[in-house]
N, C-alpha and C positions, 0 to 999 in steps of 0.2 A: 216519725215525726209530723208533727203539724207545723204550719208556715211560722209561727209565734214561738215555737219551741226553737225553731231553727234559726230563725231570727235571734233571741237567748243569745245561743251558744256560737253566732257568727259573731257578736258584739262581743263576748267573751274571749273569742280566739282573736279577734283585732287587738284588744287591750293588751293579752299575753305578747302578743308581737311587738307592740309599742314596747312593752316594759322590757322586751330582751334586746332592741334596740338602744337602749337607756342603757342596758348593763355594758354597752360598748366604753362608754365615756371613762367607767372607773378601771375598766380593762387599759384603756390608753395610758391613761396616769399612771397605772402600776409599771407597767413596760417603759414609761419615759424614765421613772426613778429607777430602773431596774431591778423591780421586782420581778422574779419570773414564775410568780403564782399564776396559774391558768382558771382559776376558778370561775373567774367572772366570764372569760371566753366558753368553759363548758356549761356553766348554768344558763348563758345566753343561747346557745345552740339548741341546749333541750327547752327552753321555754318556746322558742321561735319554732322549734320542730312540733311541738304540742299547739302551740296557737295556730299554727299552719294547716295541722291537720283537722281542727275544730274547724277553720273558714272553709276547708276543702269539703267535707261531710255536711255543711250547712248551707251550702248555696240555696237562696230561694228567692222568686221575683218577688213575692208577697210578702215583703218586709213590716208588717204590722205585730204591733204588740197589742193585747187586753191587759186589763190591770193586772189580774193573776200573774198574768207573764213579765210584767213589768216590774211587780215586786219580785219575783224568781232572779230574773237579769240582774236586779240592783243587788239582791243578794250573793248571788253567785260570783258576780264580778268582782267584788269587794275580798269576796273569801279566798279567789281563785289569784288575784294579787298577793294579797298577803301570804299565800304559798310560795306562790312563785319567788316573790321578793324575800324570803327567808332563806333561799339556797343558795347564795352567796354567802351569808352568814354563817350556815352550816359546814360549807365546804372550805371557809378561811381556814387561815393559821390560828384563828382566836381558840379552836378546840371548845367551840359552843354544843350543847347540846341541841335537839331540833326544838324542844321546847323553850329553850332559850332565844333561838333562831327565830322562832315562829314570834313571842314575842317583841323582839326587836322589830321585826316586820309590821307586826300589827301595831305598834305604838307608832312606828314611822309613818305607816299608810295612814291611818288615824287622826295625823298632825298630834297625838299625844305626847308623846317628849319625855316617856317615863324609858330608862334603859336598864339592862342588865349590865351593863360595862361597868365595872367599878374603877379602871383608869381607860378613861377614852383616849389620852393621848398615846397610847400602847396600839391601837389599832391603826392598819396600814393606811395608806391616802386612799387609797380605793374603798375601805370599806366608810372610812368619814364621807367620802363624797356620796357613796350610795345611799347611807342613813339620810342625808339630805335631800337626795335627789327622790326618795321614796316620799319624804314629808310635801317636795313640793309638788311633787304627782297628786298626793293625797289633797294637797289643799285645793287644786285646780278639778280635781274629782268632784269634791262636795260643792263648791260652787255649783257645778254643771247639777249634779243631783238636785239640790236644793231650788234651782231656777224650772228644770224642764221635770224630772220626774214627782219628787215630793208634792208639788201641788196639784199633781193629776192624781195622786192616791189621797188626797185629804187628810195628810200625815197632819195632825197636831195644828191644824189651822196655817200650814204651809199655803192651801189653796188663796189665800190673800194675795199673795205675789205670784199668780199663773198669768204668764204672757199672754195678749190677746192672739185669739185664733187660737190658739192651741187645744186639739181635739185628744182624747185618751189615745185612739187609733192612730193617730200621726207624731208620735212622741219620737221616731228615729228621725223624721227629716227635718224636723223642726229644731231638734236637738242638735243636729250638727250645724245649721245657722247659730245659733246662739254661742255654742261650744268654740266657735270660730271667734265671735266677737271679743267674748270673754279672754280665751288664749293670747292674743292679741295686747290686749291689756295687763294681763299677766304678767308675760311676760317684759313687757315696757318697766313696769313697775319695781319686779325683779331686778331688770337691769341697771336702772337708778338706784336702787338700793344698795346693789353690790358696788356701783361708783363711788355711792358715799361713804360705805363703811371704808373702799381702799383710801379714800382721799382723807378721812380722819385717821388714819393708823392702821389698818388692818394691813397682812399682806394678803396677794391676791387669794392665796388660797383660802383664808380664813375668811376672806371679805365676799368668797363667792358661796361657799357653804353658809354662813350665816345670812345671806341675802335671800338662799332658799328657804331657810327654816324661818326667817322674821315673814317676810310675807304671806307664806301659808301659816302663819302664828302655830309651828311646829314644836318649836325649841331643842330641836336637837343641838350641841354645838360640837367644836374640834378640842374642848378641853373640859376637865372634870368639873373646874370651875364654873363652866358658863361664862356669860359676858363680865362676870366678875374678874375671871382672868384678866383682862385686859384695864381694869382700873383706871377707865377715862370716862370721863362725863360726857364729852361729845359725840364718843362711840354710843353710848347710852341713850342720848337725846335722839342720834339718828334711828336707833333702834325704836326708841317711842313711836317715833313720827310712822314708820314704816308697820310697825305693829297694828297702830290705828289705822293707816291707810289697807291693812289686808283685813281689818274688823268692819270696814264698813261696805254695805251691801253694794256687788258688783254691777247690779243692774243701774245703779245710781251710775257709776261711771261709763255705763252705753248710754243713757239718758244724756248725761252731760256731753259727750263728744258726738250726742247727734244734736244738739244746740241749745239744750235747757240747761243753762247757765246758773240757774237758781236750785238746781235739784238738792243739792248738798243742805240747804238751808232748810227745803221746804218738806223733806221727810221727817216725820215724826221718830220714827225709829232712831235716826243718827243724832238727831238734837238729844232723845231720851239717853243713848249712849253717853254720849259727852257729858250729860247733865250726872250720871252717875258715875263716870269716872273720875271726874272732878271732884266730886261729893266723896267718893270713897278714898282718894287720895289726901284730901282734906283733913278728913277723920285722923287715916293711919299718921300722918304728917303731925297732926296736933297731940295723938296720944305718944308718940315717940319723943316728941318736946317735952314733955311733962315727965318721961319714965328713963330718959338716956340723957348721957352726957353727951351726945352728937352735938356740932353746931345747928342752927337753922339752914345753912343750905347743904350739908350732908343728909341732915333729916329728909329734908325736902328731895331730894336726890334719889335717895333710898325709896322712900316711900311711892314718889314719881315712878319709878322704874319696876318695881316690884308689883306696885298695884295694878300696872297696865298689863303686865306681863299674866298675874294670874287670872283677873278677872274676864282676859282674854282667851283664856287657856293657852298660851304660848308657852308658859314654864320656864322663860329665862330666869337666872337669881343672878342678884350681884350679893346678896347677903343671907345670910341665916334667920329668915323670919321664924321660925320656931322657937326662936331665943328671945324675942321680943316682947313676951309676955303672954298671960292667958287670954287677952283680951285680943290681941293681935291673932293669936294661933286661930282664935275662933272667928274672929273677921275674916280671916284668910280662907276659912273654910266656906262661910259664905259666898264668898267671892267668886269660889270655883264652880260654884252651879249657876253663875247669872249668864256668860258668856257676853258674847259681842252682837251684831246684827244678822238676821239671816239674809241668805245669800252672800255669805261673807266665808272665809278660811276659817272663821272662829266656831266654837264651841258651847255645849252648856244650854239651857233654857232657853236661851236668846231674849233679848230685850222686848220684843215685841207682844210677846208672851205675858209678861209682866206688865205692861202697859195697857194691855187688854182684859187682864183678870181686875187691874185697878179701876178700869174703868164700868165693871161689872160691879165690883163692889160699890161704888159710887151711884150707881143706878138704882142697887138694891138698898140702899140708904134712904134715898131720894123718895123709892116707892114706899117706903115705911111711915114718912112723913105726908104725902101726896099717893094714897093707895090708887087713883085715880086717873092718876097721869102717866101720860107717854114718854119717856125719855129713851130715845134711840141713841143707840152706840155708834159711833163712827170711827174708822181708824184711817188718817190720810184721804179723807173725803170719800171713802168706802163704806157702806152699811155693813156693821156686825148683826149678822142673823143667828138665831138660838143655835142653829146646828154648828154654825162656826165657834161659837162660844162654847158650846157642848165640847167638839174636839180639841180645844187648849186644855181646859179644865181637867180634860181625860188624860191628856198628854202630861201635864204639870202631876198629876196625882200619880200616874204609872211610873213617872221617873224617879218619885220620893222614895213608892214603894219598891221599886228595884234597888233603889241605894241601899233600905235598910236591910233588904233580904242579900244583897250583895256581903254587906256589911256583916251579916250573921254569919253566913258561909265561911266569910274569912276567918272570921273570929275563930270558926271551928278548927282551922290548921295552926292553930296555936298562936296567932297575932294580938298583940296587946290593942286596948282599946283603939288609941288616937292612930295607931297605925294601919287598922281595920277598917275605921272611919274613912280617914284620908286617902287610902288605898282605893277603896270602893269610891269615894268622892271623884279624885282624878281619873280617877279609870271611865266612868261614866261621862264626865263631863270633859273628857280629855284633855286635861291641862298638864299634866307630866310630873312632878315632883309633889311629894304628901307632904305628911305633916310628922315631927317625932326623927329621932337618932337615924332608924332604918331608911327609911324611903324620902327622908326631908329634904332640902337643899343640898345640904351636905352628903346624901346619903344615895342608895342606888336599889334597883328591884334584885339584884344579885343572891341576897340570903332570903329570897322566899322560897317556899317550898314551890313542886313543879304543879302541885293542885293548886295553889294560890296565882300561880303565873298564867294557868288556863282559865279560871275564871275571871282572872284581870283583863286578859285577851278577849274572852266573850263581852264583858263589860264595855271594854274599847270599843269594839265594834257595834255592840248596840246603841251606844250612845252616838256615836258617828253615824248611823243610818238613821236617828230621829225613832228608837225605840221601834214604834208598833211596824216598820218596816219588816223589822225582823220576826216578831212574835206574830204578827198576822198569820206567818208561814206553817204555825203550828195548829191553826184553828181550821178543823174539818168544814166546818159552814163556810167560811172562805172560798175553800176549792168548790165548793158544792154551786155557791153565788156565780 
């Protein structure tokens, strides 16, 4: 085994050990409340054993990764965490099949929020906190990957956010430095969110759980009715604030802590995100005023919360927006694809790609009228070259293509059109709830067939890892080069 592969399995081993350490938390909670189940202890020991074994057999002094190994490490790391994260569900008293356990774990670690639990309240407190911890870990994981790994791999334009001084051969050392800064900020924001939820009426257990899944824009809740269970405007406001906080690039927070106090106003991506968010809220709010009997305040409240939750891929709900009419259903379907900012915990296509495509279209129109003109495209004062544009356009086209393929495959399992379409959209965009009576805001994914759950699990992983990170592994030419 060469040094690159050893480094790959060394990192995976450490990640599995970290996951096993977090299994101690739900174990302690279950002991505290008198639950004698030992499934978290058993799965924690098993995970720690496997992780330690990988670390011991993968020791190497030359801890470098080339591009191919970075791709392999990223995919195997996420797949391994999903597998070991599923074990507590499988060995719990919920009597879940491994397919259901794996689905719940993938949905958690990818911060999707789709669930196969028909009655969340019946799960033990240990399982509930484990679901939340998976999403919290997935949130920090995707931020680190987006900032340190994806730019080096030129995935769909993510190289725009390459940190200065990073070279492919130096992924591991630089990742450690950046990850530490991000983790500190992530923990502080989570603690503030937890405190805010507690002060506005949640009990301590609910506040901790929801802070973990709010900042990670994951959407798992301790109640089947999600945030709607609390029926509290002030709690919804807190959720909106911290969902937006998790949707902003964490690089901006690092720059802010280092003295750039205007970074949130200078970043084109942040302003674009806020503009699209406010515009979408106004559209749904206006539609609800015309077509419902709700008063202005309640209509604005419902529109603001549910639009913020869906556009960022958080997946919390307070109302069944599937009942708001055909326009709202179609509009929410579109929102599922948008996502938040890059290098945040959000999912979807991401704001910066839409902005770059619009700039590209604007340039093409100008060149029709001025064939000899030169119209450079810039983004946050960086020149955008044709290779970068190609990667962004390829990403979006591939995103749409996979969405249609996944929809077609789901329809072959016997699902109706709205369920197939929204399930494909919510999985690849890592949103959570779908549309319709089966997987909509008042439903869950338990009634789907095992084949559909496997497809959606794959869709969640592909969407979370920015598509090409997974698909490139199946190209022989990539490994030859």
